[in-house]
GUBAFI-982565 format. One record per atom (N, C-alpha, C, CB): x, y, z; residue in one letter. Coordinates in pm, whole numbers, plus 50000, padded with zeros to 5 digits. Atoms other than C-alpha are relative to their C-alpha. Glycine has a CB too. Layout:
REM GUBAFI-982565
XYZA;...
***
This chain:
REM GUBAFI-982565
500054987649923X;409357058377940X;498755000450088X;500035012349907X;501255000249924X;405737054278046X;500104990350118X;498814996049910X;499855009849893X;406647023378246X;500865005550113X;500624987249945X;499144994049898X;409427042578424X;499215010150082X;501215006849935X;500814990049929X;407017071078509X;499014993250095X;499245008949898X;500945007349915X;404477045978644X;500704994050121X;499304988949920X;499255005849888X;407177029478854X;500345010550104X;501284993449949X;499684989149907X;408237062979004X;498785003850082X;500535012449923X;501234996849927X;404617070979092X;499684989450104X;498825001549903X;500285010949907X;404237036679253X;500895001050123X;500204986449931X;499074998749888X;407327042279466X;499595011550091X;501445002349949X;500414988349921X;406127076779574X;498774996950084X;499725011949910X;501235003449928X;402677063979670X;500304989950111X;498944994349904X;499645009849898X;404267034979858X;500645006750119X;500954989549941X;499364992749891X;406407059180060X;498995007550083X;501045009749946X;501064992849928X;403337079780149X;499224990450088X;499065007149902X;500765009849923X;401517048480258X;500794995150120X;499614988149911X;499175004849890X;404467037280469X;500125010550109X;501384996149949X;499754989049906X;404747071480635X;498885001850101X;500195012749925X;501094998749903X;401457066980820X;499344986550021X;498975010549952X;500655012749966X;399517039480993X;498685002850069X;500924991250090X;501314998649935X;395877035681094X;499954990650119X;498834997049899X;500025008049877X;395357023581449X;498755003250082X;501265002650084X;501064997849902X;392647019181707X;500645004550131X;499144987050020X;499494996049869X;392947031982062X;500674988250070X;498865005850087X;499425011949937X;393626996382180X;501404997149944X;499084987949980X;498695001950063X;396476993381928X;501015009950057X;499915001649847X;499124989549947X;397937026282054X;500464996850141X;499295013649998X;499655002549861X;397807016482418X;500924987950013X;498734997950084X;499125011749998X;399406982682349X;501425003949960X;499464989149905X;498684995550043X;402286999182161X;500635009350104X;499915007049865X;499554990649897X;402527026082429X;500634992650118X;498835008750049X;499485007649886X;403027000582708X;501324993049968X;498974989850047X;498795007250039X;405736982582511X;501165009449970X;499714991349880X;498934992050059X;407677011582362X;500265013550065X;499705002349859X;499824986549948X;407227043182568X;501285001150082X;498795004150086X;498694998749937X;410667054882674X;499905005550142X;500905008949917X;500174994849864X;409397074282977X;499704988550097X;498855010550004X;500355011349914X;407877042383119X;501184990650018X;498814992349943X;498865009149992X;410917021383035X;501075005650094X;500604997749860X;498994993949913X;413237046283208X;499535000250145X;500315014349954X;500534999249864X;410947050383510X;499994986450069X;498595005749998X;500055013449940X;410757012783560X;501324996450068X;499674989549894X;498725002749937X;414447012883648X;500025004950145X;501135006549921X;500084995449862X;413557032483963X;499494988950092X;499105012350011X;500525011249921X;411587002184083X;501114989850023X;498794993449929X;498905009749985X;414526979084014X;501065005250096X;500644997149863X;499014994249909X;416857003284195X;499534999150145X;500275014749962X;500545000849864X;414547003884499X;500064985650053X;498555005150004X;499905014149959X;414466965884506X;501444996550039X;499524990749886X;498605002449968X;418256965784505X;500355005750138X;500925006149892X;499754994049869X;418296989384806X;499364991950112X;499475014350003X;500625008849900X;415866966484990X;500874987850025X;498594995649954X;499105011549986X;418176937484922X;501235003850082X;500444994849860X;498824995549927X;421116957785053X;499695002350148X;500545012849937X;500384997249861X;419216967985369X;499954987250084X;498645007050004X;500095012749927X;418846931285464X;501374994450038X;499254989749916X;498655005549979X;422616925785465X;500645006450123X;500885002349876X;499304995149882X;424496928885794X;501415004549962X;500054989250109X;498614996050021X;427896945685822X;500914987750008X;500435010550104X;499045011149999X;430816922685752X;500754999550133X;500995001349882X;499145000949881X;432766909286051X;501405004849966X;500044985450056X;498624995550022X;436256923286095X;500954990650073X;500195014750050X;499005009049942X;439316902186162X;501315007550014X;500184987149912X;498724993449975X;442596913886310X;501074989650029X;499885010050119X;498845008749973X;446046898486337X;501135008450057X;500464992549870X;498874993249936X;448906909086564X;501194990449999X;499655004750148X;498875009150020X;452196893086454X;501285006850048X;500134995949850X;498744994549951X;455586897986617X;500875004649884X;500754989650085X;499094994750101X;457916919986415X;501464997450038X;499765014949980X;498615002249957X;461106916786632X;499994995650146X;500875012949981X;499875005249865X;461906896386940X;501365004450055X;499844984450004X;498714994949952X;464576915887138X;500754989950086X;499785012850078X;499305009849917X;465306886287369X;500804990549915X;499004992250087X;499295009450088X;466196862387092X;500635007049879X;499034989249951X;499494992250113X;467146890586853X;499604993449867X;501545001350009X;500535007150118X;464896874686590X;498825007949943X;499554985350038X;501114993350068X;462636890986333X;498884990049970X;500505006749868X;501195008050033X;459106877886280X;500024986650072X;499914997749848X;499995011949917X;459256853586568X;498544996250029X;500815002450134X;501425003649987X;455786838586516X;499814984850004X;499205005949884X;500105014549990X;456586801886564X;499324995750128X;501384993749991X;500715005049882X;455376779886849X;500515006150129X;500134985050008X;499484993249882X;457606798187093X;500005015149983X;501404995250031X;500054985650027X;456996832486938X;498695006150049X;500185002649851X;501224992949958X;454086856686959X;499135003449879X;500375013050078X;501004996250100X;450956860686751X;498635000450068X;499994990149879X;501364998649943X;447386871186827X;499025002349886X;499935011850105X;501054998550101X;444166869186624X;498685003650069X;499844987049915X;501304996349946X;440716884286676X;498965001749889X;500115012950083X;501104998050095X;437326885686501X;498845006750075X;499544986449934X;501064992349936X;434506910386576X;498805001549905X;500515013850044X;501234998150077X;430906914386463X;499135010450069X;499224986549985X;500904989849947X;428616944686504X;498604994250012X;500005012649909X;501365005049973X;425276935186663X;499085012150018X;499984990750128X;500914988649993X;422416959786599X;499014998150115X;499255001749867X;500985000049893X;420186968586892X;498905010149970X;500675003250135X;501084990350014X;416886987386918X;499174998549875X;500575013650003X;500805002150122X;415386972386600X;500485007949880X;498585003550027X;499474992050112X;417686992186367X;499824993049866X;501485003150022X;500035007250127X;417976965686099X;498574997249957X;500794986850011X;501415002650033X;414266956886117X;499355012649943X;499234995250125X;500594987450048X;413266993586077X;500595004249866X;500225011150103X;499364996550128X;415776998685797X;499414991849885X;501524997650008X;500575008750104X;414386968985603X;498575004449967X;500014985250046X;501384995550023X;410776980785652X;499985013049920X;499275001950134X;499944987250072X;411707015785533X;500404997849855X;501005009550069X;499575002950137X;413487001685227X;498854993949919X;501214990550000X;501145006050069X;410446980385139X;498925010449968X;499404988650085X;500984989450023X;408177010685178X;500455009149886X;499785008350129X;499484991950110X;410437031084948X;499864992649866X;501485003550025X;500235008150121X;410167002484698X;498555001449953X;500334985150027X;501424998250034X;406367005584713X;499745014149949X;499124997150123X;500134986250048X;406697043384669X;500445001049853X;500835009650087X;499524999950139X;408687037684349X;498974993949905X;501334992249989X;501035006450082X;405967014584218X;498825009449980X;499534986950065X;501124990650010X;403257040384294X;500355011849912X;499595004950139X;499564989150087X;405287067784126X;499944995749853X;501425004550037X;500085005450136X;405537045683819X;498544999149955X;500664986149993X;501425001250034X;401787038683827X;499375013649972X;499244993050114X;500554986750022X;401017075783852X;500505005849868X;500385009450116X;499484995850130X;403297083183556X;499214993149888X;501514996849987X;500785007550099X;401447055983364X;498615006249984X;499884985250042X;501334993850006X;398087071983453X;500045013349925X;499445002150142X;499884987050064X;399247106483343X;500254998749850X;501135008050064X;499675001650141X;400757094783015X;498864993449923X;501284991749985X;501155006550065X;397737072882939X;498945010349966X;499414989150091X;500974989450029X;395457103182967X;500495008649884X;499765008850124X;499454992050109X;397767123282743X;499904992849867X;501465003650029X;500105008050122X;397817094982490X;498585000249945X;500444985550026X;501395000450046X;394027092382476X;499525013649951X;499094995050112X;500424986650043X;393517129882452X;500615003649865X;500385010550105X;499364997350129X;396027132882169X;499384991449890X;501524997450007X;500615009150098X;394497102681994X;498685005749949X;499784986050062X;501324995050040X;390957117081995X;500095014049938X;499065000350120X;499844986650058X;392147152681922X;500434999049855X;501025008250081X;499565001950139X;393957140981610X;498844995249914X;501184990049993X;501135005350077X;390877121681500X;499005011049963X;499304988950079X;501044989950028X;388397150381534X;500575012149925X;499365004750132X;499384989650082X;390847175981398X;500044995749853X;501435003150050X;499965005150138X;391227153881092X;498625000749936X;500514985449998X;501364998850052X;387437152881055X;499695014449963X;498984995050105X;500214985850032X;387347191081066X;500735003849871X;500475008950115X;499244996950121X;390047192780801X;499334994149876X;501444994650012X;500715006050114X;388097168880578X;498825008749959X;499534985750035X;501154991350030X;385027191380603X;500455012749930X;499245003550129X;499514987550058X;386987222980529X;500604997849862X;501045006550092X;499375002850129X;388987207080247X;498974997649891X;500934987950011X;501065002550099X;385807195480074X;499425013149948X;498894991350061X;500534987150042X;384487231080071X;501035008249922X;499535007850121X;498954992550071X;387827245479962X;500104995649855X;501364998050070X;499975004850139X;387727223279653X;498895006549919X;499864984649995X;501124993850071X;384277236479558X;500235014949979X;498704997850077X;499774985550012X;385237272579628X;501095002949898X;500385006150137X;498914997950096X;388457269279429X;499504998249857X;501164990450029X;500595001850133X;386507255579133X;499195012349959X;499114987449998X;500794988050029X;384147285279158X;500895011949968X;499085003350118X;499074988850025X;387057309779175X;500584999049859X;501155000150105X;499455001950135X;388567294978860X;498965003649894X;500484985549980X;501074997150096X;385227296778682X;499685015049996X;498734992150036X;500324985749995X;384487332378803X;501135008549944X;499695004150144X;498864992450055X;387987343878705X;499865001349849X;501354993250036X;500184999850146X;387287334178345X;498845009149962X;499744985749947X;501184991950031X;383827350278350X;500235014850030X;498804994950079X;499704985949968X;385167381878514X;500815006449888X;500775001050134X;499194994850111X;387757385978238X;499145002649877X;501124990249966X;500904998050114X;384947382477984X;498975010850027X;499304987049965X;500964989649965X;382877408278171X;498624994850032X;499905009749891X;501325005849972X;380047383978246X;499665000150149X;499954985949947X;500185000449855X;380547384678626X;500725011950062X;500534986550060X;499334988549938X;381307415378843X;501204995650084X;499015008050088X;498775003149928X;384737416479006X;499744997750148X;501025011249981X;500275001349857X;383207419979353X;499584985850038X;498915009950042X;500385013849971X;381757384879325X;501234991150010X;499054994649892X;498755007649995X;385197370679251X;500765002950128X;500885003249877X;499294996149878X;386707390379540X;499354993650123X;500025015450015X;500695006249887X;384037377079775X;500354985250012X;498475001749985X;499625014049997X;384817341179676X;501454998350047X;499824993749861X;498605000849957X;388547347679719X;500155002750150X;500865010149920X;499984997049856X;387927362880062X;499524988150081X;499145012450030X;500515011849931X;385867332480166X;501054988949998X;498704995149934X;498965010250014X;388637309780037X;501135002450100X;500554999949857X;498924996649907X;391277328080244X;499584997950145X;500435014649979X;500505002249864X;389107326980557X;500064985150037X;498575005250014X;499965014449976X;388747289480524X;501444995050013X;499284992549887X;498595003949994X;392487286080462X;500615003450135X;500785006949888X;499464995949870X;393307305580777X;499464991250113X;499655014650027X;500585008749899X;390887285080987X;500614986049992X;498474999249983X;499395013150019X;392337253680837X;501414999550057X;500034996449852X;498634999649952X;395867264380926X;500064998550152X;500685012949957X;500035001249854X;394957267581296X;499824985350041X;498865008750058X;500245014149969X;393627231981297X;501224991649965X;498764994849925X;498805007550043X;396677219281104X;501115001550103X;500495005049862X;498944997849901X;399077235281354X;499744992250128X;500145014950031X;500365007649880X;397197219981646X;500204985049977X;498565002950040X;499865014250032X;397197186281471X;501474995749994X;499334996949867X;498575003050005X;400947187881411X;500534997850141X;500785011449929X;499565001249861X;401497192981784X;499504987050063X;499525012050081X;500565012249941X;399137164981886X;500564987449935X;498485000149989X;499395011350069X;400567141781621X;501414997450054X;500055002549848X;498675001349940X;404017148881764X;499934993450136X;500665013650012X;500185006349869X;402747139582111X;499754985049986X;498845006650076X;500305014250022X;401357106881979X;501264992149962X;498934998449891X;498805007050045X;404577097481804X;501034998650113X;500635007449881X;499085000649887X;406607105982114X;499564989650102X;500115013750068X;500525009449901X;404347085982345X;500114985549952X;498555003250033X;499965013550056X;404367056082110X;501394996049954X;499034999049883X;498665002550053X;408047058982019X;499904995749854X;500744989250084X;500385003250137X;406807059481659X;500565010649905X;498464999049986X;499504990650101X;408277075281345X;498945003549896X;501234994149931X;501064997550099X;405177072581125X;498875008350060X;499464986749947X;501204993049956X;402137095081144X;498924989950038X;499485009649890X;501045009149950X;399307078881338X;498645005249956X;500064998850155X;501354996650046X;395817078981181X;499004992650088X;499814996549849X;500915006949908X;393257071581455X;498734995049932X;499635009350113X;501285005650043X;390207049781393X;499045000550119X;500164985449946X;501014998949894X;387117058381600X;498644996849939X;500015014350065X;501325003850050X;383747041581543X;498915007750076X;499784984650013X;501124993649931X;380317054881638X;499794993850138X;498714998949917X;500135006849871X;380177028781913X;501055005150099X;500134984749983X;498944994549914X;383487042082047X;499585013450058X;501315001649921X;500434986849952X;381967076882070X;498784999050090X;499705009249882X;501295000349930X;378487067582191X;500134996250147X;499074990349931X;499865004249860X;379767051882513X;500275011950092X;501144989950014X;499724988149918X;380827086682630X;498745008450025X;501085008549933X;501224992149985X;377257099482604X;498994993550094X;499365002349864X;500945006549909X;375657074982846X;499875008050129X;500464985550031X;500284992449877X;374127088883165X;500724993550118X;498475000850026X;499345004649877X;376277085883478X;499605009550112X;501574999449983X;500424991149890X;374637099883796X;501215004350083X;498974993050091X;498914994749918X;376867121584012X;499874994650142X;500005015550000X;499965005849866X;377737102184328X;501375003350059X;499734984449996X;498674995549952X;380547121484501X;500664990250095X;499875013350068X;499425009349904X;381017095884777X;500574987749929X;498964995850104X;499535011850074X;381277066484537X;501225003449915X;498884994449912X;498884995850083X;383577085984304X;501265001750085X;499675013149928X;498834997949914X;385857096084591X;500534986850053X;499645009450117X;499575013249952X;385907060584722X;500834992849894X;498784991450039X;499265006250111X;386997047984380X;501355006849982X;499195000849870X;498764992550021X;389587075584346X;501044997050107X;499715015049997X;499065002649891X;391127069584687X;500524985749997X;499355002950135X;499565014050010X;391307032384615X;500874997649878X;498794990749996X;499375002950128X;392617035184258X;501125009649960X;498975000049893X;499044990150051X;394627067084215X;501364998350065X;499475014150023X;498665001949943X;398367061384257X;500515012350076X;500984996649889X;499494988149931X;399037097684353X;499385001550138X;499735012649916X;500614999749867X;396547094984641X;500664989550090X;498474997749990X;499355010649923X;398007061784755X;501445003850033X;499974986849922X;498634995449978X;401427077984721X;500095009150122X;500535007249876X;500034991149883X;400467104484977X;499924992050129X;498805009749990X;500135008249880X;399397077985228X;501264991850024X;498794990749988X;498785008149984X;402447056285162X;501185008750043X;500334992749868X;498954990949956X;404677086785210X;499925002250151X;499895013649926X;500174998949854X;403207091085559X;500544987650068X;498515002150037X;499505012549943X;403937054385629X;501534999850001X;499464987949921X;498544999850009X;407517058885509X;500615009750101X;500455003849858X;499494990249903X;407997089885724X;499854995250144X;499265013449983X;500165005749866X;406617072086031X;501104989650027X;498604993550016X;498935009849985X;409097043785971X;501355006950015X;500034990549880X;498734992749990X;411877069085926X;500205005550142X;500055011449897X;499924995249861X;411057084086269X;500444988450092X;498635005850048X;499645011749919X;411247049186424X;501474996349978X;499094988049968X;498615003850032X;414507042286244X;500995009850063X;500214999649847X;499114990049942X;416087075186356X;500084998550152X;499525014249963X;499995002349854X;415047068086717X;500844987750034X;498564998450053X;499225012149973X;416547033186697X;501495002449980X;499524988649912X;498594996950022X;419777048286566X;500655006550123X;500165009249880X;499464993849878X;420137066586900X;500424989650104X;498975009550061X;499655010849908X;420487032987076X;501354994149957X;498894988950003X;498675005250037X;424157021487088X;499944985349961X;500985001950115X;499875013950042X;425096989186915X;501144993350074X;500224999249848X;498965007949933X;427236961487064X;500924993749896X;499374989150091X;499035007250082X;430406948386909X;500504987950079X;501195009349957X;499565012449937X;431076912087002X;501184994249923X;498844989850007X;498855005850067X;434356894786935X;500654989150083X;501005010649968X;499175010049933X;436646865887018X;501435001849948X;499484985349973X;498624998550044X;440446866587010X;500884989450065X;500525014050033X;499015009749953X;443436843887059X;501335007150014X;500114987749902X;498704993749974X;446736855287213X;500974989050044X;499895011350110X;499095011249973X;449736831787209X;500815001750128X;500944998249883X;499074998949887X;452076846787471X;499875013150079X;501404998649950X;499904987049933X;451436883387559X;498905002650101X;499985010949898X;501084998249904X;448356878387774X;500414995150138X;498764992749954X;499745004849865X;448056867688135X;500394985249998X;498785002250090X;499705014150012X;448236831588020X;500514997249859X;498754991450031X;499585004050134X;449836813987731X;498814993849925X;501204990050008X;501035005350091X;447596805587435X;498595002250057X;500244985049975X;501304997249941X;444666823287594X;498985004049894X;500145011150105X;501134996150086X;441266828087425X;499105009350081X;499194987449947X;500774989849929X;439176858587514X;498715003649926X;500855012550020X;501244994750055X;435696872487457X;500015015150023X;498744993350066X;500014985449987X;435396909987386X;498615005649972X;501025006449903X;501284993050017X;432376932887417X;500295014950000X;498984996150114X;499814985450007X;432286969487310X;498695006949970X;501045003649894X;501214992250024X;429576995787318X;500345014850015X;498854995850098X;499704985749988X;429797033487248X;499135006450109X;499775007149866X;500744992849897X;428737057187527X;499205011449935X;500975005650108X;500844989450062X;425777079387417X;500085013050080X;498534995349990X;499814987849921X;427197110987572X;499625012649923X;501435000950046X;500234987650076X;427027137187293X;499044997949882X;501335005349948X;500835002250120X;425427121986985X;498884990150030X;500874995049882X;501185008749981X;421937108587055X;499035001249882X;499285003650131X;500774999250125X;420687115886700X;498755008950011X;499584986049956X;501184991549978X;418307142886826X;499615008049877X;500255009450116X;500284991750118X;418647164386515X;499274992349891X;501285005649945X;500635008250103X;417767136486273X;498594995650041X;500864987749969X;501335003949951X;414857125486492X;499035011649983X;500074995750148X;500864988250013X;413457160986499X;499685002749854X;500675012350063X;500214997950144X;413917164386123X;498984990049946X;501334998849922X;500935010450046X;412097131286059X;498595002850049X;500474986150048X;501324996849946X;409217141886287X;499385011849927X;500105003050149X;500504988450073X;408907175186103X;499504996049862X;501095010749988X;500415004750133X;408767158185762X;498724991850010X;501134991649936X;501225007949980X;406137134285898X;498795009250016X;500144990850124X;501114990549980X;403937163286015X;499645006949869X;500365010550106X;500234993550129X;404347180285678X;499244990849905X;501325004249937X;500665009550091X;403307148885486X;498544997850039X;500744986749999X;501395001549956X;400147145785698X;499165011949956X;499934998350152X;500724988050045X;399137181685618X;499784999449849X;500785012950037X;500135001250146X;399797175485247X;498934989949964X;501344996049937X;501055009950025X;397577144685262X;498615005950024X;500204987750091X;501294993649974X;394727164885417X;499625009649888X;500045007650135X;500254990750110X;395087191285148X;499624992749873X;501225008849976X;500315007950120X;395037164584878X;498594994550006X;501014988649984X;501385004649983X;391777150785019X;499015010649953X;499734996450146X;500894989050040X;390147184884973X;500085002349849X;500375012950076X;499824997850143X;391617189084625X;499304989249918X;501495000349965X;500585011250074X;390417154784517X;498495001449988X;500364986850068X;501454998250003X;386797161684611X;499615010949902X;499485003350139X;500274988850092X;386877194884423X;500264995949856X;500875012250037X;499645004350136X;388577179184121X;498944990849942X;501364993050000X;501035009350048X;386007151284094X;498755007649959X;499664989650110X;501214992250030X;383097175884106X;500205008549875X;499645009050120X;499724991250114X;384727199483855X;500024992249869X;501335007350020X;499875007850123X;385597172583599X;498674993849960X;501074989150017X;501305005750033X;382197155783625X;499085010649941X;499354993750125X;500834989150054X;380417189183568X;500425003749858X;500085012550091X;499474996950133X;382667195783270X;499524989849898X;501555000550003X;500465010550092X;381817162283113X;498495000649982X;500414986150052X;501474999850007X;378077164783196X;499515011549913X;499395001050140X;500394988550082X;377857199383038X;500274997249853X;500755012650044X;499675003550139X;379597186982722X;499014989849946X;501434994449990X;500945010450043X;377327156482706X;498625005949972X;499904989050107X;501324993850020X;374157177382747X;499965008649875X;499625008650121X;499944991550120X;375237201882478X;499924991749874X;501275008449999X;500055008550119X;375757173482234X;498634993449987X;501094989350006X;501295006950004X;372527155182327X;498895009249951X;499654994550139X;501014990550047X;370547186982253X;499834999549849X;500365014050043X;500105001150146X;371357181381887X;499254987249963X;501415000049935X;500725011950045X;369127157381699X;501004990049943X;498935003749894X;499095010050056X;370767124581602X;500205001449849X;499494986150030X;499924998850146X;370057132881237X;500675012949956X;498634999249940X;499444986950034X;371817166781254X;501074999049894X;500565006750123X;498895001250094X;374917155281071X;499504996649860X;500984989350049X;500575003650130X;372887139080793X;499255011849940X;499064987950014X;500714988150048X;370727170580769X;500985010049941X;499215006450114X;498984990750051X;373857191680725X;500424996149859X;501235000350092X;499515004650130X;375027170280435X;498935002049892X;500404985150008X;501084998550097X;371627170780265X;499805014649960X;498704994350056X;500184985750028X;371257208580297X;501185005349920X;499845008050132X;498814995450072X;374827213980179X;499924996149853X;501284994150064X;500095004750139X;374287192979865X;498905007649926X;499724984849996X;501094992750064X;370967210079794X;500385014349969X;498774999950087X;499594986250023X;372447244879833X;501005001049887X;500595006050128X;499005000050107X;375377236279608X;499344997849864X;501074989150025X;500705002550126X;373057222479338X;499215012249957X;499064987950014X;500814988250033X;370767252879356X;500875011749956X;499155004150119X;499114989150041X;373707276779332X;500504997849857X;501195001350098X;499525003050136X;375037258779025X;498915002049896X;500524985749994X;501124997750090X;371537261778874X;499545014650000X;498844991050038X;500304985749990X;371517299278956X;498705002950075X;499925006149861X;501194997749919X;368577294879195X;500315007450130X;499324986850031X;499554993449877X;370647309579481X;501075010149964X;500544989650104X;499024989650030X;372627341879477X;501354996650063X;499515013750052X;498675002249948X;376337342879544X;500085003950148X;501025008049919X;499994995449861X;375767362379866X;499374989550092X;499255013550013X;500665010349921X;373347336179994X;500874987450010X;498634996549940X;499175012150002X;375697308179892X;501215001350091X;500444997049858X;498814998149917X;378807322580058X;499635000950148X;500775012649958X;500464999649860X;376847330380375X;499714985950051X;498745008850014X;500315013749961X;375617294480379X;501294992050020X;499114993349895X;498745007449990X;379137280780321X;500695003050133X;500935003449883X;499384996449872X;380457300180619X;499254993850117X;500045015350016X;500815005649892X;377557288980838X;500144984950006X;498535003849982X;499895014550005X;377827252980722X;501334995550059X;499864994949856X;498695003949951X;381557251180788X;500095001950151X;501105008149930X;499964997349857X;381137266981130X;499194989550077X;499465014150029X;500855009749932X;378287243381222X;500634986150000X;498624999449933X;499385013350011X;380107212281098X;501204998850094X;500434997249856X;498835000149913X;383287221581283X;499574999950147X;500905012249972X;500474999549862X;381377229981601X;499424986650045X;498965011050016X;500535013249966X;379607196381588X;501124990550036X;499184994449884X;498845008449969X;382957178681575X;500665004250131X;501025000749886X;499424995149875X;384227201081854X;499184995550120X;500115015349998X;500865004949892X;381217191582067X;500314985450031X;498525001749962X;499705014249980X;381947154782013X;501384998250064X;499924992549866X;498655000949943X;385627160082087X;499995003750148X;500975009149923X;500074995849860X;384797178482411X;499374989350089X;499215013050012X;500625010849923X;382517150282524X;501014989050029X;498784994249923X;499045010949984X;385247124382467X;501155004150092X;500554995949863X;498844995849920X;388107144582616X;499635001950146X;500585012949943X;500424998249861X;386157154382928X;499674986550064X;498785009450008X;500265013449950X;385047118082961X;501294992950039X;499264991849894X;498715006149968X;388677106782952X;500625006650124X;500975001149880X;499514993449879X;389557132883215X;499304994450123X;499775015349990X;500745006049888X;386817118283436X;500534985950029X;498494999549968X;499395013249981X;388227083383378X;501315001050079X;500264993349865X;498694998549936X;391677095583481X;499875005150142X;500875009549919X;500194994549865X;390357114783783X;499624988950098X;498915010949999X;500405011349915X;388737083183921X;501024988649988X;498574995049960X;499085010950038X;391457061383763X;499234986949985X;501134998550105X;500865011650026X;388737037883647X;499245003049871X;499014997250120X;500704998050126X;387177032983303X;498505000150025X;500384988949899X;501454998549982X;383657046583354X;499294998249867X;499655013950062X;500595000850134X;383067045582977X;500574988349924X;500235013049922X;
***
């Protein structure tokens, strides 16, 4: 029976271990690039655009015609298509003029590049979301560890005080105060748990993962976000305009719209249809061969509406590009200030702050157990300690998250 119980426990612990995995940020990003369904689906847009470019290079098929005698009234003969009968054949090919095919191919290639840039921008956006969720889960977990450690001590005290209260050795108000502190910590913990559930869900979705992800972050991983980076708006903007897919997308959209205007104008130029035909008997001569040329007359449809529409869209895209330039400069300044403020707030703390917290916490707990500290002083300290420890983690989280936002804004790993 004991062996069976031990086996059941082993199975349960194994399932818990399987249900979660510890990973570094590099592990996450590698899995993200391989398994993310958003990226896999978006990549088909690039393949589709390449197919359209291939199609744009293909000319219209030639057309062939045949004119065969159905009934010869002179000889009273059906289908008289022999050597003394009548038959005619012709073949025609549409010849594009005005650079139509050239402009169409260029436009298709530009649309292919637009698809690639859209994919790259999706990758940039999802990468930022992945990193923010990764670090948020890590620091939330650290906060939960701090709170859980205190909850264990408080729960032990509540159990002890409950016994002493029943014996009349401890006033009921002391027990109520401990219970109130316990509930406060529980409520604060629940807020962090709910946030962690959401961020954990984001991680699993981005990684196409079924197991819970347990992030690993070293001190070296964190410290790189605290290095000093001088604010150089011109250099930052230069990097952003060279690296950010959404900025390049704005410029490439203008290029595509300019090509579309050229293409629409070329469509107003009539095309020529060239052909050759053979006529056995019904022409001016027997067994004559002819050359045919056809061209539509541009009397009513000169494609003016489409040309005007293309020009309007081009003007709109240029205005949007100018607006994006202004937004980009503002965004860079805002995100850098956000990161710099977070970094300064953290640097103001002494490097030994975290160790000091632990030492003071242990000393206060020992003194309370020895009755050197009152319950009121102890509970006040517990609240202050928990708040300080959580705020320290929040400061570190803010430094990292704002640093990742700066990376994404420039689309370059500054850290």
